[in-house]
C-alpha positions in Angstrom: -1.9 8.8 -9.7 0.1 5.5 -10.2 3.0 5.0 -8.1 5.2 1.8 -6.7 5.0 0.9 -3.6 8.7 0.8 -1.7 7.8 -0.5 1.1 5.5 -2.1 3.7 4.6 -1.7 7.4 1.1 -2.5 9.5 -0.5 -0.2 11.5 -1.8 0.6 15.0 -4.6 -1.7 14.2 -2.8 -4.4 12.4 -4.1 -3.7 8.5 -0.1 -3.7 6.2 -0.5 -0.5 4.4 2.1 0.3 1.8 4.7 3.0 1.6 4.4 4.7 -2.6 7.2 5.5 -4.0 5.5 9.1 -3.7 5.8 8.9 0.3 2.0 8.3 1.0 0.8 5.0 2.4 -2.4 3.4 1.2 -4.2 0.3 3.0 -3.6 -2.8 1.9 -6.6 -5.9 2.9 -7.2 -9.1 2.4 -10.9 -9.0 2.9 -13.0 -11.1 0.5 -15.4 -10.5 -1.0 -14.8 -7.0 -1.5 -11.1 -6.5 -1.3 -9.5 -9.8 -2.9 -5.2 -9.1 -2.2 -4.4 -12.6 -0.5 -0.6 -11.4 -0.7 -0.8 -9.3 1.8 -0.8 -11.9 4.2 2.9 -13.5 3.7 6.0 -11.7 3.9 6.3 -14.0 0.5 3.8 -12.1 -1.0 3.9 -8.3 -0.2 7.8 -9.3 -1.2 6.7 -9.9 -5.0 5.0 -7.0 -4.7 7.2 -4.3 -3.9 8.0 -2.4 -6.8 4.0 -3.2 -7.9 1.9 0.3 -8.5 -1.3 1.6 -7.4 -3.4 4.8 -7.7 -2.3 6.8 -5.4 -6.4 9.5 -4.6 -3.2 11.1 -2.2 -1.8 12.1 -5.5 -4.6 13.5 -7.4 -5.7 14.9 -4.5 -2.9 17.3 -3.7 -2.1 16.2 -0.9 1.7 16.4 1.7 3.4 13.3 2.9 2.4 10.8 5.0 6.8 10.4 5.9 9.3 11.5 4.0 
């Protein structure tokens, strides 16, 4: 299910996590060659992706919210 990014935070291991409008979190690592997300490594890149939609597998699974 597609959900918009509404914010970001760093987890305990200093990896970027997208906060989705549904209340779920999703890691958005830049880890080439498997995951190519260069926008995540700069504040400007993250700001440009606010509102972008990601597929939320937690919504698909009916998982409870990660945050309120």
